[in-house]
N, CA, C and O of each residue as an XYZ file, in Angstrom:
420
protein
N     118.905    267.648     24.554
C     119.830    268.847     25.170
C     119.704    268.863     26.703
O     118.580    268.839     27.204
N     120.766    268.901     27.440
C     120.661    269.003     28.846
C     120.344    270.378     29.449
O     120.785    271.387     28.899
N     119.648    270.450     30.483
C     119.241    271.563     31.116
C     120.366    272.316     31.909
O     121.168    271.613     32.523
N     120.489    273.571     31.950
C     121.469    274.290     32.682
C     121.238    274.004     34.230
O     120.111    273.794     34.679
N     122.345    274.013     34.983
C     122.133    273.704     36.365
C     121.371    274.764     37.034
O     120.902    274.460     38.131
N     121.153    275.955     36.591
C     120.540    277.054     37.385
C     119.205    276.913     37.304
O     118.595    277.828     37.858
N     118.368    275.865     36.675
C     117.084    275.775     36.780
C     116.477    275.103     37.986
O     116.978    274.044     38.364
N     115.581    275.551     38.544
C     115.105    275.136     39.944
C     114.639    273.851     39.830
O     114.504    273.307     40.926
N     114.345    273.176     38.877
C     113.737    271.844     38.681
C     114.844    270.927     38.634
O     114.519    269.753     38.815
N     116.046    271.147     38.441
C     117.098    270.276     38.058
C     117.428    269.589     39.320
O     117.634    270.190     40.374
N     117.486    267.917     39.134
C     117.604    267.249     40.302
C     119.104    267.386     40.828
O     119.248    267.367     42.050
N     120.164    267.513     40.074
C     121.364    267.764     40.425
C     121.730    268.993     41.210
O     122.554    268.995     42.125
N     121.067    270.019     40.791
C     120.956    271.322     41.736
C     120.445    271.266     42.946
O     121.002    271.740     43.936
N     119.174    270.589     42.949
C     118.458    270.311     44.327
C     119.446    269.395     45.321
O     119.532    269.709     46.508
N     120.040    268.479     44.897
C     120.891    267.509     45.627
C     122.228    268.369     46.124
O     122.699    268.284     47.259
N     122.724    269.172     45.109
C     123.863    270.058     45.710
C     123.387    271.084     46.751
O     124.076    271.298     47.749
N     122.198    271.736     46.535
C     121.725    272.676     47.559
C     121.432    271.826     48.978
O     121.827    272.283     50.050
N     120.822    270.752     48.911
C     120.385    269.916     50.130
C     121.825    269.741     50.847
O     122.013    270.067     52.019
N     122.705    269.250     50.103
C     124.171    268.887     50.646
C     124.700    270.048     51.397
O     125.077    269.956     52.565
N     124.720    271.100     50.735
C     125.307    272.523     51.250
C     124.498    272.854     52.495
O     125.097    273.245     53.497
N     123.147    272.721     52.496
C     122.339    273.161     53.503
C     122.676    272.268     54.713
O     122.791    272.718     55.853
N     122.838    270.877     54.361
C     123.003    270.000     55.614
C     124.495    270.144     56.215
O     124.693    269.884     57.402
N     125.494    270.545     55.403
C     126.851    270.968     55.829
C     126.763    272.106     56.535
O     127.359    272.095     57.612
N     126.042    273.335     56.160
C     125.985    274.341     56.868
C     125.331    274.308     58.286
O     125.634    275.079     59.196
N     124.392    273.312     58.358
C     123.610    273.232     59.502
C     124.393    272.474     60.700
O     124.021    272.588     61.867
N     125.455    271.727     60.334
C     126.271    270.883     61.275
C     127.663    271.743     61.391
O     128.497    271.413     62.234
N     127.854    272.696     60.641
C     129.154    273.585     61.154
C     129.062    274.032     62.427
O     130.034    273.839     63.158
N     128.023    274.637     62.891
C     128.313    275.343     64.242
C     128.593    273.901     65.457
O     129.298    273.985     66.462
N     128.023    272.976     65.121
C     128.363    271.948     66.183
C     129.897    271.398     66.155
O     130.648    271.128     67.092
N     130.074    271.336     64.879
C     131.500    270.673     64.654
C     132.483    271.673     65.226
O     133.434    271.226     65.867
N     132.359    272.937     65.065
C     133.228    273.907     65.467
C     133.050    274.183     66.879
O     133.991    274.748     67.436
N     132.239    273.954     67.422
C     131.868    273.967     69.159
C     132.838    272.820     69.691
O     133.634    273.053     70.600
N     132.726    271.447     69.023
C     133.525    270.448     69.315
C     134.796    270.609     69.277
O     135.538    270.318     70.216
N     135.230    271.165     68.016
C     136.784    271.469     67.972
C     137.187    272.419     69.045
O     138.300    272.268     69.549
N     136.437    273.344     69.438
C     136.824    274.478     70.246
C     136.711    274.006     71.650
O     137.160    274.760     72.513
N     136.178    272.865     72.021
C     135.917    272.477     73.404
C     137.018    272.498     74.071
O     138.015    272.039     73.514
N     137.136    273.058     75.494
C     138.374    272.976     76.307
C     138.694    271.502     76.726
O     137.825    270.768     77.196
N     139.949    271.122     76.537
C     140.297    269.757     77.165
C     140.016    269.567     78.623
O     139.940    270.487     79.438
N     139.877    268.378     78.863
C     139.836    268.011     80.258
C     140.830    268.449     81.166
O     142.005    268.633     80.849
N     140.315    268.631     82.398
C     141.272    269.128     83.609
C     142.232    267.798     84.051
O     141.534    266.830     84.353
N     143.302    267.621     84.122
C     144.095    266.648     84.715
C     143.677    266.188     86.033
O     143.550    267.020     86.931
N     143.436    264.871     86.261
C     143.094    264.390     87.457
C     144.379    263.927     88.163
O     145.213    263.352     87.464
N     144.659    264.132     89.611
C     145.621    263.673     90.310
C     145.789    262.158     90.271
O     146.892    261.679     90.537
N     144.762    261.382     89.955
C     144.657    260.086     89.794
C     145.289    259.527     88.562
O     145.753    258.387     88.538
N     145.304    260.360     87.508
C     145.925    260.126     86.097
C     147.516    259.445     86.405
O     148.417    259.948     87.077
N     147.511    258.164     85.687
C     148.997    257.624     85.851
C     150.059    258.555     85.464
O     151.127    258.405     86.057
N     149.981    259.513     84.565
C     151.005    260.384     84.154
C     151.270    261.247     85.250
O     152.411    261.464     85.657
N     149.939    261.889     85.882
C     150.090    262.683     87.138
C     150.688    262.276     88.371
O     151.339    262.952     89.167
N     150.357    261.013     88.411
C     151.004    260.194     89.962
C     152.433    260.094     89.446
O     153.259    260.368     90.317
N     152.932    259.781     88.279
C     154.394    259.577     87.965
C     155.216    260.750     88.304
O     156.381    260.542     88.643
N     154.777    261.921     88.260
C     155.443    263.242     88.443
C     155.054    263.746     89.805
O     155.646    264.734     90.241
N     154.192    263.209     90.463
C     153.796    263.503     91.980
C     152.996    265.039     91.945
O     153.161    265.930     92.777
N     152.119    265.088     90.788
C     151.253    266.335     90.497
C     150.364    266.458     91.610
O     149.831    265.489     92.150
N     150.190    267.758     91.984
C     149.110    268.078     92.943
C     148.391    269.377     92.391
O     148.938    270.142     91.596
N     147.150    269.547     92.877
C     146.558    270.622     92.333
C     146.657    272.097     93.122
O     146.128    273.146     92.756
N     147.367    271.907     94.142
C     147.723    273.078     95.008
C     149.138    272.910     95.531
O     149.460    272.080     96.382
N     149.990    273.818     94.916
C     151.452    273.563     95.203
C     151.745    273.603     96.868
O     152.630    272.976     97.449
N     150.827    274.449     97.425
C     151.114    274.730     98.987
C     151.124    273.235     99.789
O     151.658    273.088    100.888
N     150.470    272.203     99.079
C     150.263    270.888     99.681
C     151.313    269.913     99.126
O     151.250    268.733     99.469
N     152.275    270.336     98.287
C     153.535    269.433     97.531
C     154.491    269.454     98.503
O     154.812    270.469     99.122
N     155.038    268.178     98.686
C     156.219    268.070     99.435
C     157.445    268.301     98.461
O     157.512    267.624     97.436
N     158.290    269.118     98.718
C     159.344    269.464     97.938
C     159.395    270.581     96.994
O     160.377    270.922     96.334
N     158.050    271.201     97.001
C     157.789    272.484     96.373
C     158.447    273.695     96.982
O     158.153    273.963     98.147
N     159.422    274.564     96.246
C     159.876    275.800     96.703
C     158.677    276.722     96.773
O     157.725    276.591     96.004
N     158.739    277.653     97.705
C     157.838    278.868     97.768
C     157.779    279.653     96.481
O     158.798    280.154     96.006
N     156.639    279.760     95.937
C     156.464    280.368     94.499
C     156.534    279.488     93.412
O     156.302    279.920     92.283
N     156.893    278.031     93.642
C     157.044    277.215     92.347
C     155.478    276.538     92.370
O     154.988    275.735     93.163
N     154.999    277.086     91.372
C     153.761    276.348     90.854
C     153.621    276.225     89.444
O     154.543    276.629     88.735
N     152.610    275.730     88.937
C     152.652    275.391     87.359
C     152.431    276.550     86.580
O     152.737    276.534     85.388
N     151.841    277.751     87.210
C     151.899    279.055     86.586
C     153.165    279.815     86.376
O     153.317    280.721     85.556
N     154.233    279.259     87.368
C     155.495    280.063     87.127
C     156.680    278.899     86.493
O     157.883    279.150     86.564
N     156.229    277.792     85.961
C     157.023    276.643     85.380
C     157.213    277.049     83.841
O     156.360    277.658     83.197
N     158.509    276.608     83.320
C     158.724    277.123     82.089
C     157.920    276.247     81.016
O     157.800    276.747     79.898
N     157.420    275.122     81.225
C     156.684    274.222     80.340
C     155.168    274.368     80.413
O     154.459    273.540     79.841
N     154.613    275.438     81.127
C     153.322    275.813     81.323
C     152.957    276.797     80.180
O     153.776    277.594     79.723
N     151.689    276.692     79.751
C     150.923    277.610     78.970
C     149.824    278.169     79.433
O     148.908    277.347     79.401
N     149.450    279.334     79.908
C     148.118    279.727     80.375
C     147.140    279.801     79.156
O     147.439    280.282     78.063
N     145.972    279.279     79.480
C     144.925    279.329     78.763
C     143.665    280.096     79.299
O     142.714    280.518     78.640
N     143.908    280.188     80.814
C     142.860    280.980     81.498
C     143.480    281.513     82.729
O     144.655    281.378     83.071
N     142.593    282.097     83.307
C     143.215    282.698     84.700
C     143.576    281.471     85.855
O     144.301    281.691     86.825
N     143.019    280.313     85.606
C     143.192    279.404     86.627
C     143.763    278.142     86.045
O     144.167    277.311     86.858
N     143.866    277.855     84.708
C     144.378    276.803     84.264
C     145.282    276.974     82.988
O     145.370    278.089     82.474
N     145.886    276.008     82.517
C     146.754    275.997     81.299
C     147.178    274.659     80.749
O     146.664    273.600     81.108
N     148.126    274.762     79.873
C     148.468    273.378     79.286
C     149.913    273.232     79.840
O     150.580    274.135     80.344
N     150.266    271.977     79.666
C     151.496    271.477     80.236
C     152.063    270.530     79.077
O     151.314    269.734     78.510
N     153.145    270.626     78.815
C     153.838    269.879     77.685
C     154.065    268.438     78.162
O     154.480    267.604     77.358
N     153.810    268.112     79.438
C     153.749    266.753     80.098
C     152.724    265.869     79.919
O     152.784    264.640     79.897
N     151.535    266.769     79.761
C     150.317    266.205     79.682
C     149.497    266.708     78.474
O     148.602    267.548     78.570
N     149.887    266.117     77.337
C     149.100    266.860     76.061
C     147.581    266.229     76.198
O     147.173    265.119     76.542
N     146.976    267.361     75.801
C     145.440    266.944     75.791
C     144.626    267.246     77.135
O     143.430    266.983     77.258
N     145.364    267.790     78.058
C     144.918    267.916     79.269
C     145.246    269.286     79.757
O     146.292    269.768     79.323
N     144.515    270.015     80.606
C     144.840    271.272     81.424
C     145.352    270.921     82.942
O     144.992    269.965     83.629
N     146.122    271.768     83.220
C     146.617    271.697     84.759
C     146.073    273.125     85.419
O     145.826    274.174     84.823
N     145.993    272.913     86.453
C     145.537    274.103     87.508
C     146.767    275.076     87.640
O     147.858    274.534     87.819
N     146.731    276.181     87.586
C     147.761    277.336     87.632
C     148.590    277.090     88.945
O     149.817    277.178     88.981
N     147.763    276.759     90.063
C     148.095    276.548     91.273
C     148.814    275.119     91.672
O     149.283    274.890     92.787
N     148.819    274.169     90.532
C     149.197    272.949     90.808
C     150.887    272.988     90.728
O     151.531    274.028     90.590
N     151.415    271.749     90.834
C     152.912    271.623     90.929
C     153.111    270.079     90.735
O     152.319    269.213     91.108
N     154.277    269.885     90.104
C     154.793    268.555     89.988
C     156.114    268.441     90.258
O     156.675    269.504     90.522
N     156.886    267.291     90.270
C     158.107    267.063     90.557
C     159.020    267.621     89.210
O     160.202    267.892     89.420
N     158.560    267.760     88.069
C     159.235    268.258     86.901
C     159.189    269.767     86.646
O     159.491    270.179     85.526
N     158.856    270.555     87.546
C     158.602    271.955     87.697
C     160.029    272.462     87.236
O     161.089    271.983     87.640
N     159.922    273.350     86.463
C     161.222    274.133     86.042
C     161.180    275.598     85.884
O     160.398    276.042     85.043
N     161.923    276.434     86.586
C     161.897    277.836     86.514
C     162.638    278.419     85.304
O     162.528    279.625     85.085
N     163.299    277.734     84.597
C     164.206    278.302     83.610
C     163.412    279.013     82.485
O     164.010    279.556     81.556
């Protein structure tokens, strides 16, 4: 006759409990990795160079006054000083930045 799984000496139950404990132990590290903030876009990145991205709009040639990433229609704020841009998936841009694709629409 088979033993019920609720007996402490059952090897299947011990294996299940070990696996559950292991899974719970790595959960915080996994969640932290998933929640990690993406890297900040470098002005040396080829995609950044293609649109003349600068980290400070006041140094951009051709940028109108008040035109920076934080006022662009394709910018999404994630913090006070940085955010996402649909041109650079997986990277953050500075709110004070600017590129030639800036759009105030």
